[in-house]
Structures are given as C-alpha cells and as structure tokens.
Biopython code that builds the backbone (N, CA, C, O; Angstrom):
import numpy as np
from Bio.PDB.StructureBuilder import StructureBuilder

atoms = [
    (1, "MET", "N", (-45.323, 112.550, -88.888)),
    (1, "MET", "CA", (-44.368, 111.628, -88.333)),
    (1, "MET", "C", (-44.259, 110.374, -89.195)),
    (1, "MET", "O", (-43.155, 109.887, -89.440)),
    (2, "ALA", "N", (-45.364, 109.859, -89.648)),
    (2, "ALA", "CA", (-45.383, 108.674, -90.504)),
    (2, "ALA", "C", (-44.665, 108.966, -91.815)),
    (2, "ALA", "O", (-44.005, 108.098, -92.387)),
    (3, "GLN", "N", (-44.806, 110.207, -92.281)),
    (3, "GLN", "CA", (-44.156, 110.602, -93.527)),
    (3, "GLN", "C", (-42.620, 110.554, -93.350)),
    (3, "GLN", "O", (-41.907, 110.099, -94.245)),
    (4, "LEU", "N", (-42.123, 111.023, -92.203)),
    (4, "LEU", "CA", (-40.691, 111.003, -91.932)),
    (4, "LEU", "C", (-40.168, 109.570, -91.805)),
    (4, "LEU", "O", (-39.082, 109.253, -92.291)),
    (5, "GLU", "N", (-40.938, 108.721, -91.157)),
    (5, "GLU", "CA", (-40.541, 107.329, -91.024)),
    (5, "GLU", "C", (-40.512, 106.641, -92.381)),
    (5, "GLU", "O", (-39.640, 105.812, -92.641)),
    (6, "GLY", "N", (-41.456, 106.978, -93.239)),
    (6, "GLY", "CA", (-41.466, 106.431, -94.605)),
    (6, "GLY", "C", (-40.242, 106.893, -95.384)),
    (6, "GLY", "O", (-39.613, 106.110, -96.095)),
    (7, "ARG", "N", (-39.918, 108.159, -95.242)),
    (7, "ARG", "CA", (-38.728, 108.711, -95.912)),
    (7, "ARG", "C", (-37.449, 108.027, -95.400)),
    (7, "ARG", "O", (-36.559, 107.700, -96.185)),
    (8, "LEU", "N", (-37.369, 107.820, -94.103)),
    (8, "LEU", "CA", (-36.222, 107.139, -93.510)),
    (8, "LEU", "C", (-36.101, 105.715, -94.054)),
    (8, "LEU", "O", (-34.999, 105.272, -94.377)),
    (9, "ALA", "N", (-37.202, 105.005, -94.158)),
    (9, "ALA", "CA", (-37.197, 103.641, -94.695)),
    (9, "ALA", "C", (-36.726, 103.649, -96.144)),
    (9, "ALA", "O", (-35.971, 102.764, -96.548)),
    (10, "GLU", "N", (-37.157, 104.634, -96.937)),
    (10, "GLU", "CA", (-36.709, 104.754, -98.332)),
    (10, "GLU", "C", (-35.198, 104.983, -98.399)),
    (10, "GLU", "O", (-34.512, 104.381, -99.225)),
    (11, "MET", "N", (-34.686, 105.848, -97.532)),
    (11, "MET", "CA", (-33.251, 106.143, -97.531)),
    (11, "MET", "C", (-32.446, 104.905, -97.141)),
    (11, "MET", "O", (-31.403, 104.624, -97.731)),
    (12, "ARG", "N", (-32.931, 104.178, -96.156)),
    (12, "ARG", "CA", (-32.235, 102.956, -95.744)),
    (12, "ARG", "C", (-32.232, 101.922, -96.865)),
    (12, "ARG", "O", (-31.229, 101.242, -97.083)),
    (13, "ALA", "N", (-33.341, 101.803, -97.570)),
    (13, "ALA", "CA", (-33.426, 100.856, -98.684)),
    (13, "ALA", "C", (-32.476, 101.271, -99.804)),
    (13, "ALA", "O", (-31.839, 100.420, -100.426)),
    (14, "ALA", "N", (-32.378, 102.578, -100.063)),
    (14, "ALA", "CA", (-31.491, 103.072, -101.112)),
    (14, "ALA", "C", (-30.025, 102.840, -100.753)),
    (14, "ALA", "O", (-29.185, 102.670, -101.637)),
    (15, "GLN", "N", (-29.728, 102.832, -99.481)),
    (15, "GLN", "CA", (-28.340, 102.660, -99.035)),
    (15, "GLN", "C", (-27.967, 101.204, -98.771)),
    (15, "GLN", "O", (-26.833, 100.921, -98.383)),
    (16, "GLU", "N", (-28.873, 100.305, -98.969)),
    (16, "GLU", "CA", (-28.646, 98.897, -98.635)),
    (16, "GLU", "C", (-27.408, 98.324, -99.338)),
    (16, "GLU", "O", (-26.593, 97.655, -98.702)),
    (17, "THR", "N", (-27.261, 98.580, -100.642)),
    (17, "THR", "CA", (-26.121, 98.024, -101.365)),
    (17, "THR", "C", (-24.807, 98.633, -100.879)),
    (17, "THR", "O", (-23.808, 97.929, -100.730)),
    (18, "GLN", "N", (-24.814, 99.942, -100.632)),
    (18, "GLN", "CA", (-23.596, 100.587, -100.132)),
    (18, "GLN", "C", (-23.239, 100.065, -98.744)),
    (18, "GLN", "O", (-22.065, 99.841, -98.450)),
    (19, "ARG", "N", (-24.228, 99.873, -97.900)),
    (19, "ARG", "CA", (-23.972, 99.348, -96.555)),
    (19, "ARG", "C", (-23.388, 97.938, -96.631)),
    (19, "ARG", "O", (-22.470, 97.601, -95.884)),
    (20, "ALA", "N", (-23.918, 97.123, -97.528)),
    (20, "ALA", "CA", (-23.392, 95.761, -97.677)),
    (20, "ALA", "C", (-21.942, 95.809, -98.166)),
    (20, "ALA", "O", (-21.103, 95.034, -97.708)),
    (21, "GLU", "N", (-21.655, 96.719, -99.095)),
    (21, "GLU", "CA", (-20.288, 96.863, -99.598)),
    (21, "GLU", "C", (-19.333, 97.317, -98.491)),
    (21, "GLU", "O", (-18.228, 96.790, -98.360)),
    (22, "VAL", "N", (-19.766, 98.292, -97.704)),
    (22, "VAL", "CA", (-18.945, 98.780, -96.598)),
    (22, "VAL", "C", (-18.716, 97.674, -95.572)),
    (22, "VAL", "O", (-17.604, 97.520, -95.069)),
    (23, "ASN", "N", (-19.748, 96.911, -95.260)),
    (23, "ASN", "CA", (-19.597, 95.805, -94.311)),
    (23, "ASN", "C", (-18.642, 94.742, -94.840)),
    (23, "ASN", "O", (-17.863, 94.173, -94.074)),
    (24, "GLY", "N", (-18.692, 94.470, -96.134)),
    (24, "GLY", "CA", (-17.765, 93.514, -96.735)),
    (24, "GLY", "C", (-16.329, 94.003, -96.644)),
    (24, "GLY", "O", (-15.431, 93.228, -96.314)),
    (25, "ARG", "N", (-16.102, 95.281, -96.934)),
    (25, "ARG", "CA", (-14.756, 95.849, -96.826)),
    (25, "ARG", "C", (-14.296, 95.856, -95.377)),
    (25, "ARG", "O", (-13.123, 95.609, -95.096)),
    (26, "ARG", "N", (-15.208, 96.135, -94.459)),
    (26, "ARG", "CA", (-14.859, 96.138, -93.036)),
    (26, "ARG", "C", (-14.435, 94.751, -92.583)),
    (26, "ARG", "O", (-13.448, 94.602, -91.862)),
    (27, "GLN", "N", (-15.180, 93.733, -93.006)),
    (27, "GLN", "CA", (-14.827, 92.361, -92.627)),
    (27, "GLN", "C", (-13.482, 91.949, -93.228)),
    (27, "GLN", "O", (-12.690, 91.271, -92.573)),
    (28, "ALA", "N", (-13.224, 92.356, -94.472)),
    (28, "ALA", "CA", (-11.934, 92.045, -95.103)),
    (28, "ALA", "C", (-10.803, 92.740, -94.350)),
    (28, "ALA", "O", (-9.764, 92.134, -94.090)),
    (29, "ALA", "N", (-11.002, 94.001, -94.002)),
    (29, "ALA", "CA", (-9.981, 94.743, -93.260)),
    (29, "ALA", "C", (-9.749, 94.124, -91.890)),
    (29, "ALA", "O", (-8.613, 94.063, -91.420)),
    (30, "GLU", "N", (-10.806, 93.670, -91.254)),
    (30, "GLU", "CA", (-10.670, 93.034, -89.939)),
    (30, "GLU", "C", (-9.890, 91.731, -90.051)),
    (30, "GLU", "O", (-9.106, 91.399, -89.162)),
    (31, "GLY", "N", (-10.099, 90.988, -91.139)),
    (31, "GLY", "CA", (-9.335, 89.763, -91.362)),
    (31, "GLY", "C", (-7.853, 90.057, -91.528)),
    (31, "GLY", "O", (-7.010, 89.359, -90.965)),
    (32, "VAL", "N", (-7.535, 91.092, -92.302)),
    (32, "VAL", "CA", (-6.139, 91.501, -92.488)),
    (32, "VAL", "C", (-5.554, 91.950, -91.156)),
    (32, "VAL", "O", (-4.417, 91.610, -90.829)),
    (33, "ARG", "N", (-6.320, 92.707, -90.391)),
    (33, "ARG", "CA", (-5.856, 93.198, -89.085)),
    (33, "ARG", "C", (-5.534, 92.031, -88.154)),
    (33, "ARG", "O", (-4.498, 92.032, -87.490)),
    (34, "GLN", "N", (-6.416, 91.043, -88.107)),
    (34, "GLN", "CA", (-6.192, 89.891, -87.240)),
    (34, "GLN", "C", (-4.936, 89.123, -87.659)),
    (34, "GLN", "O", (-4.181, 88.652, -86.808)),
    (35, "ALA", "N", (-4.716, 88.997, -88.968)),
    (35, "ALA", "CA", (-3.518, 88.314, -89.452)),
    (35, "ALA", "C", (-2.267, 89.089, -89.048)),
    (35, "ALA", "O", (-1.280, 88.494, -88.614)),
    (36, "ARG", "N", (-2.302, 90.398, -89.186)),
    (36, "ARG", "CA", (-1.149, 91.235, -88.816)),
    (36, "ARG", "C", (-0.899, 91.187, -87.311)),
    (36, "ARG", "O", (0.252, 91.161, -86.876)),
    (37, "LEU", "N", (-1.965, 91.174, -86.516)),
    (37, "LEU", "CA", (-1.791, 91.073, -85.065)),
    (37, "LEU", "C", (-1.167, 89.739, -84.677)),
    (37, "LEU", "O", (-0.342, 89.679, -83.765)),
    (38, "ALA", "N", (-1.556, 88.678, -85.360)),
    (38, "ALA", "CA", (-0.969, 87.367, -85.083)),
    (38, "ALA", "C", (0.517, 87.370, -85.436)),
    (38, "ALA", "O", (1.332, 86.830, -84.689)),
    (39, "GLU", "N", (0.873, 87.978, -86.575)),
    (39, "GLU", "CA", (2.291, 88.094, -86.956)),
    (39, "GLU", "C", (3.052, 88.906, -85.919)),
    (39, "GLU", "O", (4.156, 88.535, -85.521)),
    (40, "ARG", "N", (2.463, 90.014, -85.483)),
    (40, "ARG", "CA", (3.094, 90.888, -84.495)),
    (40, "ARG", "C", (3.326, 90.140, -83.188)),
    (40, "ARG", "O", (4.399, 90.242, -82.594)),
    (41, "ASP", "N", (2.334, 89.397, -82.745)),
    (41, "ASP", "CA", (2.475, 88.642, -81.495)),
    (41, "ASP", "C", (3.560, 87.584, -81.610)),
    (41, "ASP", "O", (4.298, 87.347, -80.654)),
    (42, "ALA", "N", (3.665, 86.946, -82.772)),
    (42, "ALA", "CA", (4.706, 85.939, -82.969)),
    (42, "ALA", "C", (6.089, 86.582, -82.912)),
    (42, "ALA", "O", (7.009, 86.027, -82.311)),
    (43, "MET", "N", (6.236, 87.736, -83.530)),
    (43, "MET", "CA", (7.523, 88.437, -83.505)),
    (43, "MET", "C", (7.828, 88.997, -82.127)),
    (43, "MET", "O", (8.982, 88.998, -81.700)),
    (44, "ALA", "N", (6.814, 89.470, -81.434)),
    (44, "ALA", "CA", (7.012, 90.073, -80.109)),
    (44, "ALA", "C", (7.502, 89.056, -79.095)),
    (44, "ALA", "O", (8.106, 89.424, -78.087)),
    (45, "GLY", "N", (7.248, 87.787, -79.351)),
    (45, "GLY", "CA", (7.704, 86.749, -78.443)),
    (45, "GLY", "C", (9.224, 86.680, -78.317)),
    (45, "GLY", "O", (9.745, 86.195, -77.312)),
    (46, "SER", "N", (9.934, 87.165, -79.333)),
    (46, "SER", "CA", (11.397, 87.117, -79.300)),
    (46, "SER", "C", (12.017, 88.364, -78.665)),
    (46, "SER", "O", (13.236, 88.443, -78.511)),
    (47, "VAL", "N", (11.180, 89.338, -78.298)),
    (47, "VAL", "CA", (11.670, 90.578, -77.694)),
    (47, "VAL", "C", (11.670, 90.441, -76.171)),
    (47, "VAL", "O", (10.781, 89.821, -75.588)),
    (48, "ASN", "N", (12.680, 91.030, -75.547)),
    (48, "ASN", "CA", (12.790, 91.044, -74.092)),
    (48, "ASN", "C", (11.469, 91.514, -73.482)),
    (48, "ASN", "O", (10.889, 92.506, -73.926)),
    (49, "ARG", "N", (11.005, 90.802, -72.474)),
    (49, "ARG", "CA", (9.685, 91.080, -71.872)),
    (49, "ARG", "C", (9.595, 92.494, -71.301)),
    (49, "ARG", "O", (8.589, 93.172, -71.511)),
    (50, "ALA", "N", (10.621, 92.953, -70.585)),
    (50, "ALA", "CA", (10.594, 94.294, -69.988)),
    (50, "ALA", "C", (10.540, 95.368, -71.070)),
    (50, "ALA", "O", (9.814, 96.354, -70.939)),
    (51, "LEU", "N", (11.303, 95.175, -72.128)),
    (51, "LEU", "CA", (11.300, 96.137, -73.226)),
    (51, "LEU", "C", (9.950, 96.152, -73.924)),
    (51, "LEU", "O", (9.444, 97.218, -74.275)),
    (52, "ARG", "N", (9.361, 94.980, -74.127)),
    (52, "ARG", "CA", (8.046, 94.893, -74.763)),
    (52, "ARG", "C", (6.978, 95.580, -73.912)),
    (52, "ARG", "O", (6.091, 96.245, -74.446)),
    (53, "GLN", "N", (7.063, 95.420, -72.587)),
    (53, "GLN", "CA", (6.098, 96.087, -71.704)),
    (53, "GLN", "C", (6.261, 97.600, -71.756)),
    (53, "GLN", "O", (5.273, 98.334, -71.761)),
    (54, "ARG", "N", (7.511, 98.069, -71.794)),
    (54, "ARG", "CA", (7.751, 99.510, -71.893)),
    (54, "ARG", "C", (7.160, 100.047, -73.195)),
    (54, "ARG", "O", (6.509, 101.092, -73.210)),
    (55, "TYR", "N", (7.398, 99.315, -74.290)),
    (55, "TYR", "CA", (6.864, 99.715, -75.591)),
    (55, "TYR", "C", (5.337, 99.782, -75.566)),
    (55, "TYR", "O", (4.750, 100.765, -76.019)),
    (56, "GLU", "N", (4.704, 98.754, -75.045)),
    (56, "GLU", "CA", (3.240, 98.727, -74.984)),
    (56, "GLU", "C", (2.692, 99.865, -74.122)),
    (56, "GLU", "O", (1.687, 100.485, -74.472)),
    (57, "ARG", "N", (3.350, 100.134, -73.004)),
    (57, "ARG", "CA", (2.914, 101.224, -72.133)),
    (57, "ARG", "C", (3.016, 102.565, -72.865)),
    (57, "ARG", "O", (2.097, 103.381, -72.795)),
    (58, "LEU", "N", (4.118, 102.792, -73.557)),
    (58, "LEU", "CA", (4.286, 104.033, -74.317)),
    (58, "LEU", "C", (3.253, 104.139, -75.432)),
    (58, "LEU", "O", (2.705, 105.213, -75.678)),
    (59, "ARG", "N", (2.988, 103.018, -76.105)),
    (59, "ARG", "CA", (2.010, 103.024, -77.199)),
    (59, "ARG", "C", (0.623, 103.420, -76.733)),
    (59, "ARG", "O", (-0.128, 104.050, -77.478)),
    (60, "THR", "N", (0.272, 103.053, -75.495)),
    (60, "THR", "CA", (-1.078, 103.362, -75.025)),
    (60, "THR", "C", (-1.236, 104.823, -74.622)),
    (60, "THR", "O", (-2.352, 105.342, -74.619)),
    (61, "VAL", "N", (-0.121, 105.502, -74.278)),
    (61, "VAL", "CA", (-0.246, 106.885, -73.817)),
    (61, "VAL", "C", (0.217, 107.915, -74.834)),
    (61, "VAL", "O", (-0.134, 109.088, -74.710)),
    (62, "LYS", "N", (0.987, 107.520, -75.828)),
    (62, "LYS", "CA", (1.502, 108.467, -76.813)),
    (62, "LYS", "C", (0.729, 108.340, -78.117)),
    (62, "LYS", "O", (0.312, 107.252, -78.514)),
    (63, "LEU", "N", (0.552, 109.473, -78.766)),
    (63, "LEU", "CA", (-0.115, 109.470, -80.058)),
    (63, "LEU", "C", (0.898, 109.436, -81.202)),
    (63, "LEU", "O", (0.526, 109.204, -82.353)),
    (64, "THR", "N", (2.158, 109.663, -80.896)),
    (64, "THR", "CA", (3.196, 109.680, -81.919)),
    (64, "THR", "C", (3.991, 108.389, -81.866)),
    (64, "THR", "O", (3.636, 107.467, -81.132)),
    (65, "ARG", "N", (5.039, 108.322, -82.622)),
    (65, "ARG", "CA", (5.909, 107.139, -82.619)),
    (65, "ARG", "C", (6.573, 106.988, -81.258)),
    (65, "ARG", "O", (6.855, 107.972, -80.573)),
    (66, "VAL", "N", (6.813, 105.757, -80.886)),
    (66, "VAL", "CA", (7.440, 105.515, -79.580)),
    (66, "VAL", "C", (8.841, 104.950, -79.699)),
    (66, "VAL", "O", (9.537, 104.834, -78.691)),
    (67, "VAL", "N", (9.276, 104.595, -80.901)),
    (67, "VAL", "CA", (10.641, 104.145, -81.138)),
    (67, "VAL", "C", (11.234, 105.090, -82.175)),
    (67, "VAL", "O", (10.765, 105.163, -83.311)),
    (68, "MET", "N", (12.275, 105.812, -81.763)),
    (68, "MET", "CA", (12.860, 106.830, -82.646)),
    (68, "MET", "C", (14.370, 106.645, -82.716)),
    (68, "MET", "O", (14.992, 106.138, -81.782)),
    (69, "ALA", "N", (14.940, 107.057, -83.821)),
    (69, "ALA", "CA", (16.383, 106.944, -84.029)),
    (69, "ALA", "C", (17.111, 108.099, -83.377)),
    (69, "ALA", "O", (16.555, 109.178, -83.171)),
    (70, "LEU", "N", (18.360, 107.849, -83.060)),
    (70, "LEU", "CA", (19.235, 108.944, -82.660)),
    (70, "LEU", "C", (19.497, 109.780, -83.908)),
    (70, "LEU", "O", (19.740, 109.237, -84.986)),
    (71, "ASP", "N", (19.446, 111.070, -83.761)),
    (71, "ASP", "CA", (19.729, 111.982, -84.872)),
    (71, "ASP", "C", (21.003, 112.734, -84.508)),
    (71, "ASP", "O", (20.954, 113.808, -83.908)),
    (72, "GLY", "N", (22.124, 112.168, -84.873)),
    (72, "GLY", "CA", (23.394, 112.745, -84.447)),
    (72, "GLY", "C", (23.561, 112.519, -82.957)),
    (72, "GLY", "O", (23.703, 111.385, -82.498)),
    (73, "ALA", "N", (23.543, 113.621, -82.200)),
    (73, "ALA", "CA", (23.710, 113.540, -80.752)),
    (73, "ALA", "C", (22.392, 113.677, -80.007)),
    (73, "ALA", "O", (22.377, 113.760, -78.779)),
    (74, "ALA", "N", (21.289, 113.702, -80.738)),
    (74, "ALA", "CA", (20.011, 114.022, -80.108)),
    (74, "ALA", "C", (18.930, 112.994, -80.427)),
    (74, "ALA", "O", (19.042, 112.205, -81.366)),
    (75, "CYS", "N", (17.893, 113.032, -79.619)),
    (75, "CYS", "CA", (16.678, 112.257, -79.853)),
    (75, "CYS", "C", (15.983, 112.865, -81.070)),
    (75, "CYS", "O", (15.837, 114.085, -81.150)),
    (76, "SER", "N", (15.556, 112.036, -82.014)),
    (76, "SER", "CA", (14.916, 112.583, -83.210)),
    (76, "SER", "C", (13.450, 112.949, -82.981)),
    (76, "SER", "O", (12.805, 113.486, -83.882)),
    (77, "ALA", "N", (12.923, 112.672, -81.811)),
    (77, "ALA", "CA", (11.546, 113.057, -81.510)),
    (77, "ALA", "C", (11.469, 114.449, -80.901)),
    (77, "ALA", "O", (10.628, 115.257, -81.294)),
    (78, "CYS", "N", (12.360, 114.733, -79.926)),
    (78, "CYS", "CA", (12.281, 116.014, -79.225)),
    (78, "CYS", "C", (13.555, 116.842, -79.355)),
    (78, "CYS", "O", (13.611, 117.976, -78.880)),
    (79, "PHE", "N", (14.575, 116.281, -79.996)),
    (79, "PHE", "CA", (15.853, 116.952, -80.251)),
    (79, "PHE", "C", (16.618, 117.320, -78.983)),
    (79, "PHE", "O", (17.416, 118.258, -78.979)),
    (80, "THR", "N", (16.368, 116.578, -77.911)),
    (80, "THR", "CA", (17.145, 116.739, -76.687)),
    (80, "THR", "C", (18.433, 115.946, -76.838)),
    (80, "THR", "O", (18.412, 114.807, -77.305)),
    (81, "THR", "N", (19.553, 116.541, -76.446)),
    (81, "THR", "CA", (20.835, 115.867, -76.552)),
    (81, "THR", "C", (20.910, 114.680, -75.591)),
    (81, "THR", "O", (20.552, 114.783, -74.418)),
    (82, "VAL", "N", (21.377, 113.569, -76.113)),
    (82, "VAL", "CA", (21.553, 112.354, -75.320)),
    (82, "VAL", "C", (23.009, 112.337, -74.848)),
    (82, "VAL", "O", (23.910, 112.573, -75.652)),
    (83, "PRO", "N", (23.258, 112.066, -73.572)),
    (83, "PRO", "CA", (24.637, 112.035, -73.074)),
    (83, "PRO", "C", (25.520, 111.101, -73.896)),
    (83, "PRO", "O", (25.072, 110.053, -74.362)),
    (84, "LEU", "N", (26.773, 111.493, -74.064)),
    (84, "LEU", "CA", (27.714, 110.784, -74.914)),
    (84, "LEU", "C", (27.857, 109.305, -74.542)),
    (84, "LEU", "O", (27.872, 108.455, -75.433)),
    (85, "ASN", "N", (27.962, 108.980, -73.267)),
    (85, "ASN", "CA", (28.121, 107.590, -72.848)),
    (85, "ASN", "C", (26.919, 106.749, -73.263)),
    (85, "ASN", "O", (27.088, 105.645, -73.781)),
    (86, "ARG", "N", (25.723, 107.250, -73.043)),
    (86, "ARG", "CA", (24.506, 106.524, -73.427)),
    (86, "ARG", "C", (24.413, 106.400, -74.939)),
    (86, "ARG", "O", (24.017, 105.356, -75.458)),
    (87, "ARG", "N", (24.775, 107.459, -75.641)),
    (87, "ARG", "CA", (24.761, 107.451, -77.102)),
    (87, "ARG", "C", (25.680, 106.353, -77.637)),
    (87, "ARG", "O", (25.302, 105.600, -78.535)),
    (88, "ASN", "N", (26.874, 106.270, -77.086)),
    (88, "ASN", "CA", (27.823, 105.257, -77.530)),
    (88, "ASN", "C", (27.312, 103.846, -77.238)),
    (88, "ASN", "O", (27.484, 102.942, -78.054)),
    (89, "GLN", "N", (26.692, 103.660, -76.087)),
    (89, "GLN", "CA", (26.143, 102.343, -75.741)),
    (89, "GLN", "C", (24.989, 101.971, -76.666)),
    (89, "GLN", "O", (24.868, 100.816, -77.076)),
    (90, "ILE", "N", (24.151, 102.933, -76.990)),
    (90, "ILE", "CA", (23.031, 102.677, -77.909)),
    (90, "ILE", "C", (23.577, 102.304, -79.282)),
    (90, "ILE", "O", (23.103, 101.353, -79.904)),
    (91, "ARG", "N", (24.575, 103.054, -79.757)),
    (91, "ARG", "CA", (25.165, 102.771, -81.070)),
    (91, "ARG", "C", (25.869, 101.421, -81.095)),
    (91, "ARG", "O", (25.863, 100.736, -82.117)),
    (92, "ALA", "N", (26.480, 101.034, -79.970)),
    (92, "ALA", "CA", (27.171, 99.743, -79.896)),
    (92, "ALA", "C", (26.183, 98.584, -79.767)),
    (92, "ALA", "O", (26.558, 97.428, -79.965)),
    (93, "GLY", "N", (24.942, 98.880, -79.441)),
    (93, "GLY", "CA", (23.939, 97.835, -79.291)),
    (93, "GLY", "C", (23.931, 97.191, -77.916)),
    (93, "GLY", "O", (23.288, 96.160, -77.719)),
    (94, "THR", "N", (24.641, 97.787, -76.962)),
    (94, "THR", "CA", (24.678, 97.218, -75.620)),
    (94, "THR", "C", (23.587, 97.787, -74.723)),
    (94, "THR", "O", (23.390, 97.304, -73.608)),
    (95, "LEU", "N", (22.873, 98.812, -75.197)),
    (95, "LEU", "CA", (21.853, 99.460, -74.375)),
    (95, "LEU", "C", (20.664, 99.850, -75.235)),
    (95, "LEU", "O", (20.828, 100.428, -76.309)),
    (96, "ILE", "N", (19.488, 99.539, -74.768)),
    (96, "ILE", "CA", (18.258, 100.062, -75.358)),
    (96, "ILE", "C", (17.684, 100.959, -74.292)),
    (96, "ILE", "O", (17.298, 100.494, -73.220)),
    (97, "ASP", "N", (17.626, 102.255, -74.583)),
    (97, "ASP", "CA", (17.261, 103.218, -73.551)),
    (97, "ASP", "C", (16.216, 104.191, -74.068)),
    (97, "ASP", "O", (15.965, 104.283, -75.269)),
    (98, "ALA", "N", (15.623, 104.904, -73.147)),
    (98, "ALA", "CA", (14.603, 105.887, -73.481)),
    (98, "ALA", "C", (15.180, 107.289, -73.370)),
    (98, "ALA", "O", (16.139, 107.519, -72.634)),
    (99, "CYS", "N", (14.600, 108.205, -74.092)),
    (99, "CYS", "CA", (14.988, 109.611, -74.014)),
    (99, "CYS", "C", (14.592, 110.148, -72.640)),
    (99, "CYS", "O", (13.493, 109.884, -72.151)),
    (100, "GLU", "N", (15.499, 110.901, -72.028)),
    (100, "GLU", "CA", (15.219, 111.461, -70.701)),
    (100, "GLU", "C", (14.112, 112.507, -70.753)),
    (100, "GLU", "O", (13.431, 112.742, -69.755)),
    (101, "SER", "N", (13.934, 113.130, -71.902)),
    (101, "SER", "CA", (12.970, 114.216, -72.001)),
    (101, "SER", "C", (11.570, 113.741, -72.402)),
    (101, "SER", "O", (10.591, 114.014, -71.708)),
    (102, "CYS", "N", (11.487, 113.030, -73.525)),
    (102, "CYS", "CA", (10.155, 112.669, -74.031)),
    (102, "CYS", "C", (9.778, 111.213, -73.791)),
    (102, "CYS", "O", (8.607, 110.857, -73.925)),
    (103, "GLY", "N", (10.743, 110.361, -73.437)),
    (103, "GLY", "CA", (10.444, 108.982, -73.072)),
    (103, "GLY", "C", (10.427, 107.977, -74.204)),
    (103, "GLY", "O", (10.218, 106.791, -73.947)),
    (104, "VAL", "N", (10.642, 108.398, -75.465)),
    (104, "VAL", "CA", (10.625, 107.428, -76.554)),
    (104, "VAL", "C", (11.814, 106.487, -76.446)),
    (104, "VAL", "O", (12.841, 106.847, -75.870)),
    (105, "ILE", "N", (11.683, 105.292, -76.991)),
    (105, "ILE", "CA", (12.770, 104.322, -77.005)),
    (105, "ILE", "C", (13.696, 104.700, -78.154)),
    (105, "ILE", "O", (13.252, 104.890, -79.287)),
    (106, "LEU", "N", (14.982, 104.807, -77.853)),
    (106, "LEU", "CA", (15.962, 105.246, -78.851)),
    (106, "LEU", "C", (16.715, 104.070, -79.436)),
    (106, "LEU", "O", (16.989, 103.089, -78.745)),
    (107, "PHE", "N", (17.046, 104.170, -80.708)),
    (107, "PHE", "CA", (17.910, 103.190, -81.359)),
    (107, "PHE", "C", (18.856, 103.936, -82.274)),
    (107, "PHE", "O", (18.608, 105.084, -82.644)),
    (108, "ALA", "N", (19.944, 103.274, -82.634)),
    (108, "ALA", "CA", (20.932, 103.872, -83.537)),
    (108, "ALA", "C", (20.612, 103.429, -84.954)),
    (108, "ALA", "O", (20.518, 102.231, -85.222)),
    (109, "PRO", "N", (20.443, 104.382, -85.866)),
    (109, "PRO", "CA", (20.185, 103.996, -87.265)),
    (109, "PRO", "C", (21.432, 103.371, -87.861)),
    (109, "PRO", "O", (22.550, 103.663, -87.436)),
    (110, "GLU", "N", (21.235, 102.513, -88.846)),
    (110, "GLU", "CA", (22.367, 101.887, -89.508)),
    (110, "GLU", "C", (23.083, 102.928, -90.346)),
    (110, "GLU", "O", (22.452, 103.763, -90.995)),
    (111, "GLU", "N", (24.401, 102.870, -90.326)),
    (111, "GLU", "CA", (25.208, 103.799, -91.098)),
    (111, "GLU", "C", (25.125, 103.427, -92.569)),
    (111, "GLU", "O", (25.262, 102.256, -92.924)),
    (112, "ILE", "N", (24.901, 104.414, -93.427)),
    (112, "ILE", "CA", (24.853, 104.190, -94.872)),
    (112, "ILE", "C", (26.201, 104.627, -95.443)),
    (112, "ILE", "O", (26.614, 105.774, -95.273)),
    (113, "GLU", "N", (26.880, 103.706, -96.120)),
    (113, "GLU", "CA", (28.196, 104.028, -96.679)),
    (113, "GLU", "C", (28.092, 104.416, -98.111)),
    (113, "GLU", "O", (29.104, 104.719, -98.743)),
]
sb = StructureBuilder()
sb.init_structure("model")
sb.init_model(0)
sb.init_chain("A")
sb.init_seg("    ")
for serial, (resi, resn, name, xyz) in enumerate(atoms, 1):
    if name == "N":
        sb.init_residue(resn, " ", resi, " ")
    sb.init_atom(name, np.array(xyz, "f"), 0.0, 1.0, " ", f" {name:<3s}", serial, name[0])
structure = sb.get_structure()
C-alpha cells in the first residue's frame, strides 16, 4: 500500500507543471466567459422581456439551436410548414413566433440580392 501511495505521489509531482498550465488556461477561459456573459446581459437588456424569457426557457431544455430561420415555407429545424399568414408576418417583422411543431423561435433570413 505504501508503495502505491509513493507511486501516486510521484505521478502527481510529474504532472504538477501540466496541472498548473491547465489551471492557467482554465482561469483565462473563465475570464473570457465572464466578459462574454456581461456583453450578452447588456445586449439582452434591449430585448423584449417575454421573448427573452421564452428564449432562456428553450435554451435550458433544448440541446440544439433555439432560434432558427424560415427555410422557404418551413421551419429550418424540423421542416414543418409554417402557415402562410404567420410566415408573412415573420418576414414583415411584425411577429416573432415559435414553430408549432418543435418550438424553436423563427425569424426571416435577410434576402441576398
């Protein structure tokens, strides 16, 4: 048992520099993450509260994207056809709506000329 503990101590000592490097990278990544979260929160303040809550709720339960573009007449996430009236309202920018089938928030992509 003492031999195994000695071996473990040797392995930990050998990994000390790598562990310090990993911890340094982790702290740097955490700093970047905190900065990005602060930027996100500042931008989110300009979004309608109900829409932001819907987005956050979807983000917590879905593993995929929660904001998807209309793909022609359909949702680009599940390819379910969106009714023409809703499609036109989404394209006109008068409605931000969710897909009836999969629940993602739909938007109209900008037309490329």
